[in-house]
Every structure is written in structure tokens, then in C-alpha cells.
C-alpha positions as CSV (number, residue, x, y, z in Angstrom):
1,M,-0.2,-22.7,28.3
2,K,-3.2,-23.1,30.8
3,N,-5.9,-20.1,30.8
4,G,-8.4,-20.0,33.7
5,K,-12.4,-19.9,32.0
6,N,-12.2,-16.0,32.4
7,K,-9.0,-15.3,31.3
8,K,-8.1,-14.0,27.8
9,A,-4.8,-14.2,26.0
10,K,-3.2,-10.7,25.8
11,G,-0.5,-11.8,23.4
12,P,2.4,-14.1,22.5
13,E,4.3,-15.6,25.5
14,P,7.7,-14.4,26.0
15,S,9.1,-18.1,25.6
16,R,7.6,-18.0,21.9
17,R,9.9,-17.0,19.2
18,I,9.2,-13.8,17.1
19,I,10.7,-13.2,13.7
20,A,11.1,-9.3,13.2
21,A,11.2,-8.3,9.9
22,M,14.0,-5.7,9.9
23,S,14.8,-3.2,6.9
24,G,17.5,-1.1,8.5
25,G,15.0,1.5,9.2
26,V,14.2,3.0,12.7
27,D,10.5,1.6,13.0
28,S,11.6,-1.8,12.3
29,S,14.4,-1.5,14.4
30,V,12.3,-0.2,17.3
31,A,9.9,-2.8,16.9
32,A,12.4,-5.5,17.4
33,A,14.0,-3.5,20.3
34,L,10.4,-3.7,22.0
35,L,10.0,-7.1,21.7
36,K,13.5,-8.1,23.0
37,K,13.0,-5.8,26.0
38,Q,9.7,-7.6,26.8
39,G,11.5,-11.0,27.1
40,Y,10.7,-12.5,23.9
41,F,13.1,-14.5,21.8
42,V,13.4,-12.5,18.7
43,I,15.0,-13.4,15.5
44,G,15.9,-10.6,13.0
45,V,15.2,-11.3,9.5
46,F,16.4,-8.8,6.4
47,M,14.5,-9.9,3.1
48,K,16.3,-9.4,-0.1
49,F,13.6,-8.1,-2.9
50,W,14.0,-7.8,-6.5
51,K,16.1,-5.4,-8.1
52,D,16.3,-3.4,-11.5
53,G,19.2,-4.9,-13.2
54,K,22.7,-5.8,-11.9
55,R,23.5,-2.2,-10.9
56,G,20.1,-1.0,-9.4
57,E,19.2,-1.5,-5.7
58,N,15.9,-1.9,-4.1
59,R,15.5,0.9,-1.5
60,C,13.9,-1.6,0.8
61,C,16.9,-4.0,1.0
62,S,19.8,-1.7,-0.2
63,T,23.4,-2.5,0.8
64,D,23.2,0.5,3.3
65,S,19.9,-0.9,4.8
66,E,21.5,-4.3,5.4
67,K,24.3,-2.8,7.1
68,R,22.1,-0.9,9.4
69,A,20.0,-4.0,10.5
70,R,23.0,-6.0,10.9
71,Q,24.4,-3.2,13.4
72,V,20.8,-3.1,15.0
73,A,20.7,-7.1,15.6
74,R,24.5,-6.7,17.0
75,V,23.2,-4.1,19.5
76,L,20.4,-6.1,20.5
77,D,22.1,-9.3,20.7
78,I,19.7,-11.1,18.7
79,P,20.2,-13.5,15.7
80,F,20.2,-12.1,12.4
81,Y,19.6,-13.6,8.8
82,I,18.8,-13.0,5.3
83,I,15.9,-14.5,3.3
84,N,16.2,-14.3,-0.3
85,A,12.6,-13.3,-1.8
86,E,13.9,-11.8,-5.0
87,K,11.8,-14.6,-7.2
88,E,8.7,-14.3,-5.1
89,F,8.9,-10.5,-5.3
90,K,9.4,-10.2,-9.0
91,K,6.3,-12.4,-9.6
92,K,4.0,-11.1,-7.2
93,V,4.7,-7.4,-7.1
94,V,6.8,-6.1,-10.3
95,D,4.8,-8.3,-12.6
96,Y,1.8,-7.1,-11.0
97,F,2.8,-3.4,-11.2
98,L,3.8,-3.6,-14.9
99,K,0.4,-5.7,-15.8
100,E,-1.8,-3.0,-14.2
101,Y,-0.2,-0.1,-15.8
102,K,-0.4,-1.9,-19.1
103,K,-4.1,-2.3,-18.7
104,G,-4.5,1.5,-18.0
105,N,-4.8,1.3,-14.2
106,T,-2.6,3.0,-11.5
107,P,-1.5,0.0,-8.9
108,N,-0.5,0.1,-5.6
109,P,2.6,-2.0,-5.3
110,C,2.8,-1.6,-1.2
111,V,-0.8,-3.1,-0.4
112,V,0.3,-6.2,-2.7
113,C,3.8,-6.6,-1.1
114,N,2.0,-6.4,2.4
115,K,-0.1,-9.2,1.5
116,E,2.0,-11.3,-0.7
117,I,5.3,-10.9,0.9
118,K,5.6,-9.4,4.1
119,F,2.5,-11.2,5.7
120,G,2.4,-13.9,2.9
121,F,5.7,-15.5,2.0
122,L,7.4,-14.2,5.2
123,I,4.9,-15.9,7.6
124,K,5.0,-19.2,5.8
125,K,8.7,-19.1,6.1
126,A,8.7,-18.0,9.6
127,L,6.2,-20.9,10.7
128,S,8.5,-23.5,8.6
129,L,11.3,-22.2,10.9
130,G,9.6,-22.6,14.0
131,A,8.5,-19.2,14.8
132,D,5.2,-18.4,16.2
133,F,4.6,-14.5,15.0
134,V,6.0,-12.4,12.4
135,A,6.8,-8.4,13.8
136,T,7.1,-5.4,11.6
137,G,7.4,-1.7,12.0
138,H,4.0,-0.9,10.7
139,Y,2.0,2.0,12.1
140,A,-1.1,-0.1,12.8
141,R,-2.5,-2.0,15.6
142,I,-4.5,-5.5,16.1
143,K,-7.1,-6.0,18.9
144,N,-9.2,-9.2,19.3
145,G,-8.9,-9.9,15.6
146,K,-9.4,-6.4,14.5
147,L,-7.2,-4.3,12.5
148,L,-6.7,-0.8,14.0
149,K,-5.3,2.6,12.8
150,G,-1.9,3.6,14.3
151,K,-1.8,6.0,17.0
152,D,0.1,8.6,14.6
153,K,-2.5,9.5,12.8
154,N,0.2,11.2,10.4
155,K,2.0,7.7,10.1
156,D,-1.1,5.6,10.2
157,Q,-0.3,2.7,7.7
158,S,-3.6,0.5,8.0
159,Y,-4.6,1.5,4.6
160,F,-1.9,-0.8,3.0
161,L,-3.1,-3.6,5.0
162,W,-6.6,-4.0,4.1
163,Q,-6.0,-7.4,2.0
164,L,-4.9,-9.3,5.1
165,N,-6.9,-11.8,6.6
166,Q,-7.9,-13.2,10.2
167,K,-5.1,-16.3,9.6
168,Q,-2.6,-13.6,8.8
169,L,-3.5,-11.0,11.6
170,S,-3.1,-14.0,14.3
171,R,0.4,-14.3,13.4
172,I,1.4,-10.4,13.3
173,L,2.6,-8.0,15.9
174,F,2.9,-4.4,15.4
175,P,5.0,-3.2,18.3
176,V,5.2,0.5,17.2
177,G,1.4,0.9,16.4
178,K,0.5,2.5,19.8
179,Y,3.6,4.9,19.5
180,T,4.0,8.3,17.7
181,K,6.8,8.7,15.2
182,P,8.5,11.2,17.7
183,E,8.3,8.6,20.4
184,V,9.8,5.9,18.4
185,R,12.6,8.0,17.3
186,A,13.2,8.8,21.1
187,L,13.1,5.0,21.8
188,A,15.7,4.3,19.3
189,K,18.2,6.8,21.1
190,K,17.0,5.2,24.5
191,F,18.0,1.8,23.1
192,K,21.2,2.9,21.7
193,L,20.2,1.8,18.1
194,P,22.3,3.6,15.4
195,V,19.3,4.5,13.2
196,A,17.3,7.0,15.3
197,E,17.8,9.8,12.8
198,T,17.4,7.5,9.6
199,P,15.1,9.3,6.9
200,E,12.2,7.6,5.5
201,S,11.8,6.9,1.9
202,Q,8.2,7.3,0.0
203,E,9.2,6.2,-3.3
204,V,8.3,2.9,-5.0
205,C,11.2,0.6,-3.6
206,F,12.4,-1.2,-6.8
207,I,12.3,1.9,-9.1
208,K,15.7,3.7,-9.3
209,N,14.9,7.0,-11.0
210,T,11.1,7.7,-12.1
211,V,8.3,5.5,-12.8
212,N,8.2,6.4,-16.4
213,E,11.7,5.7,-16.9
214,F,10.7,2.1,-15.6
215,L,7.8,1.8,-17.7
216,K,9.6,2.9,-20.8
217,K,12.1,0.1,-20.1
218,Y,9.5,-2.7,-19.8
219,L,6.4,-1.6,-21.7
220,K,6.2,-1.1,-25.3
221,I,5.4,2.7,-26.1
222,R,2.4,3.4,-28.0
223,P,1.6,7.0,-28.6
224,G,-1.9,8.2,-29.4
225,K,-3.9,11.3,-29.5
226,I,-4.8,13.7,-26.6
227,I,-8.7,14.6,-26.8
228,E,-10.3,17.1,-25.0
229,F,-13.2,16.1,-22.7
230,Q,-16.6,17.1,-24.0
231,D,-19.9,16.7,-22.0
232,V,-22.0,18.8,-24.6
233,R,-24.4,17.2,-27.1
234,H,-26.4,18.2,-30.3
235,P,-30.4,18.1,-30.0
236,A,-30.2,14.8,-31.8
237,G,-28.2,13.3,-29.2
238,C,-24.8,13.1,-31.2
239,R,-21.8,14.1,-29.4
240,T,-19.9,16.9,-31.2
241,S,-16.4,15.7,-33.1
242,P,-13.6,15.5,-30.0
243,K,-11.1,18.2,-30.3
244,I,-7.5,16.9,-30.7
245,L,-5.0,18.7,-28.6
246,G,-2.1,17.0,-29.2
247,E,-0.3,13.3,-28.9
248,H,0.5,11.3,-25.7
249,Q,3.5,8.9,-25.3
250,G,1.5,6.1,-24.0
251,L,-1.6,5.6,-21.7
252,W,0.3,4.2,-19.0
253,F,2.4,7.2,-18.6
254,Y,-0.8,8.8,-17.1
255,T,-2.9,8.9,-14.2
256,I,-6.3,10.2,-13.5
257,G,-6.2,13.6,-11.8
258,Q,-2.6,14.3,-13.1
259,R,-2.0,18.1,-14.0
260,K,1.9,17.9,-14.8
261,G,3.6,16.4,-17.6
262,I,0.9,16.5,-20.1
263,G,2.8,18.4,-22.7
264,L,0.1,20.8,-23.5
265,S,0.0,24.4,-24.0
266,G,-3.1,26.9,-22.7
267,G,-3.6,24.7,-19.5
268,P,-3.8,23.7,-17.1
269,Y,-5.3,20.2,-18.2
270,F,-6.2,17.6,-16.2
271,V,-6.2,13.7,-17.0
272,V,-10.0,12.7,-16.5
273,A,-10.0,9.4,-18.4
274,K,-8.3,6.9,-20.6
275,D,-9.8,5.4,-23.8
276,L,-8.1,2.3,-23.7
277,K,-10.0,0.8,-26.9
278,N,-8.9,3.9,-29.1
279,N,-5.8,4.7,-27.1
280,N,-7.0,8.1,-26.3
281,L,-6.1,10.4,-23.5
282,I,-9.3,12.5,-22.2
283,V,-8.0,15.8,-20.5
284,S,-10.0,18.7,-19.2
285,K,-9.4,22.3,-18.1
286,N,-12.6,21.9,-15.6
287,Q,-11.4,20.1,-12.3
288,K,-15.1,19.4,-11.8
289,D,-14.6,16.9,-14.5
290,L,-12.6,14.7,-12.1
291,E,-15.5,14.1,-9.5
292,G,-17.3,11.2,-9.0
293,K,-20.1,10.4,-6.7
294,E,-20.0,6.5,-6.9
295,L,-17.3,3.9,-7.9
296,I,-17.3,0.2,-8.5
297,A,-14.8,-1.7,-6.4
298,Q,-13.7,-5.4,-7.0
299,N,-11.4,-7.8,-5.2
300,V,-13.1,-6.8,-2.0
301,N,-11.8,-8.0,1.2
302,W,-13.5,-7.6,4.5
303,I,-11.2,-8.3,7.6
304,C,-14.3,-9.3,9.6
305,P,-17.4,-10.3,7.6
306,Q,-19.9,-7.4,6.9
307,K,-23.4,-7.6,6.2
308,L,-24.1,-4.9,3.5
309,P,-25.2,-2.2,3.1
310,I,-23.2,-0.1,5.5
311,E,-22.1,3.2,6.0
312,A,-18.6,3.8,6.3
313,D,-15.6,6.3,6.6
314,V,-13.8,5.8,3.2
315,K,-10.3,6.5,1.5
316,I,-9.6,6.3,-1.9
317,R,-5.9,6.9,-1.7
318,Y,-3.5,7.0,1.2
319,K,-3.1,11.0,1.5
320,S,-6.8,11.4,0.8
321,N,-9.2,12.9,3.5
322,F,-11.8,10.5,4.8
323,A,-15.2,10.8,3.1
324,K,-18.8,9.6,4.3
325,A,-20.1,6.8,2.1
326,K,-22.7,3.9,1.9
327,I,-21.2,0.7,0.6
328,F,-23.9,-1.6,-1.6
329,K,-23.3,-5.3,-2.7
330,T,-23.6,-5.6,-6.5
331,G,-22.5,-9.5,-6.6
332,G,-19.4,-11.3,-6.3
333,Q,-16.5,-9.7,-5.0
334,R,-17.8,-6.4,-6.4
335,I,-19.4,-3.5,-4.5
336,K,-20.9,-0.1,-5.2
337,V,-19.4,3.0,-3.2
338,V,-21.8,6.0,-3.1
339,F,-20.3,9.1,-1.6
340,Q,-22.4,11.9,0.3
341,K,-20.0,14.4,-1.6
342,P,-18.4,14.1,-5.0
343,Q,-14.5,12.9,-4.3
344,K,-11.9,14.1,-6.6
345,A,-10.2,11.6,-9.2
346,P,-11.1,8.1,-8.2
347,T,-8.4,6.1,-9.9
348,P,-8.6,2.6,-11.3
349,G,-6.2,0.1,-9.7
350,Q,-5.7,2.2,-6.4
351,S,-7.3,0.8,-3.2
352,V,-10.6,2.1,-1.8
353,V,-10.2,1.4,2.1
354,F,-13.3,1.3,4.3
355,Y,-13.4,2.3,8.5
356,K,-15.7,2.6,11.2
357,G,-14.0,4.7,13.7
358,E,-10.4,3.3,14.6
359,E,-11.4,0.0,12.7
360,L,-10.4,-1.0,9.3
361,L,-13.4,-3.0,7.9
362,G,-11.8,-4.0,4.6
363,G,-11.1,-2.6,1.2
364,G,-11.0,-3.2,-2.7
365,V,-9.6,-2.3,-5.9
366,I,-11.3,0.8,-7.8
367,N,-12.8,-0.5,-11.0
């Protein structure tokens, strides 16, 4: 391709091969349809992930999902292939999930799946097959090497993409990022795709029933004491004896901020901390005991290099509101995040993600 001196490439040429990750849902189906309409050579790929036992099914790649993806590929008249990623998914996502819970953290498997599987394993596979780009149905946008929020603020999925790097971004397309969800469903009807009304799933894809049932199957149960949080000290500086309220079934069955399912009367009680050394669960009736003015994050990744300290809009969980904060470097891949106002239940293992306007700057894992 020849470019004039003052011309910039606006994206992939129609002659290039694009692998569209198809899950059988409306978003990935419309993404493939949009690319096909624009004249690109689109190859539909359905990935098989790890499932829990012979009778279990992974929601992202169930038999019904595969059937719908095949139907969409047939309607679009594009090649359709299945890629087995069970071994990679088990190693990178499921094992990480269990390891984090065992450490007392609350992991975010979607973040790791995006980095390691959808935009790690799949990009490598795509390049080995002669494709130039990988496209998905994520609600996010890429512009000049910057990762931006999706147009639909209610569906924006950029939060889950903070671990991506420039090399990966150069090979990724998000065709539905500039649309809202209602617009995407309308496009599905326009393209006559059999997935226009497909419902969405918000659960962890590889867990059949509940997280606790899954953890009981793979982690050893270690009951311990439930202790009431105390911040009262004697004049001599010694903490009063802790009040034992009951027994927990294992620290990995609880998460910071949890209110239901603790099993205590006289509440409500909130989980405010986990004492891993003594195997104690710390609870309080006062929600203010959950608040934190600052946090430390590790494994930090910047989409584009940043010179710290900086001010940013920060999310400490996917559904939380943005909070103003200042970010400081503390050494290595660790940073300190200081909020203007205390935030409720910063949770170890979850992602803290940084934005400047529409741009996602990067993120880290709450420590």
C-alpha cells in the first residue's frame, strides 16, 4: 500500500484478512457483519474454552452458542472454524482464578481472559493463519494507539481491557464500539441475523452454578473465626480482646464489602478484612469501616507511557462510579492511588482502572 506524505492509514484495507471472534451473541455477530459489509475478507472463529467436568458447559462456548455462531456465519457467507483453547484457558484463567481466591483475593477472570486468550492466544493464532487483525464485539474503541471508552456508556467494556499493550492494539478491531446496544440489535435485524434478541450473560462463564460451589469443589475448606472489627484502643495502646461472633467456612468464600451470606444474626454485618495469618474473617456493622482514602496497586500496565504523578478518573470495580484521584509511583510496577473522597470497599485482587476523559490510561491490581 502506498501512502502520500500527508496521508494517514485509516484502518485495515478491504483486501486484508480479519478473524472475527464469534461467540454466538449479538455483539460479535454484528461486528463480523459490519466488517463483511465493508468488504473485508472475514473469517469467523469460535473458541472452545475449558468446562467444569464432562457434563459441564462454558457459557461462552456452549453447544447453543456454537450453533448460533454457525448460523450467523452461514447468513454472512463467511468461513467458520473452531479453535480449541481449553488447555490455554484452564492454565491462564481458571488456575489464576483459584490461586487468587486461595490467597484471599477476589479475582477478575474477564480481565485475564482478554489479555491472555482473546487478545493473546487468538492474535498469535490469527497471525499464524495469515490474518492481519482480530475483531471482537467489545464496546470499546481504538484511535491512534489509544484505547477509548465505547459510545454506549452503559455497555462500555474498556475497564476489562486495561492489560492490553500497543502491539496487541495494533492488531485489534472493535467494530461495535461506536454504537449503542439498541443500535447493535437494530443492525442485527437489518442484517437478518438470527441473534438479534439473544440475552446477555453476566456470570463467570466457566462456573455452572455459584462461585462458592465451584470453590468448594477445587479448594480445601478451612473454617475459622468471625471477628468483630474494633478500632478502640486502651490508653496503654493495647487493642481490646477481639469479639468472636461466629465461624466462617473458609476465607475464600467471602469478599470485601459482602453483606449477605455471612451467617450472623443481629446484623447487617459487612466483611471489612481477611486475616489470612490467623484465618479470621473481620466484620463490622459500620459501613464506614469499609471506606478507604488510598490504595496500593501492583502489576500496573499503561496503555501509553505516563509520567507520574498524574490526576485521573478512577474505577475500582466495573460497576462503580468514577472517582477523582492522584496516582503516585512507589517503585517497580506498584503505585499509590489517593482519592479525593473515600471509596467503598477497595477489594484486593480486583482491577483499579485509570481514565482521562474518554481515554483509558491503564490500570493495576488492587493490593
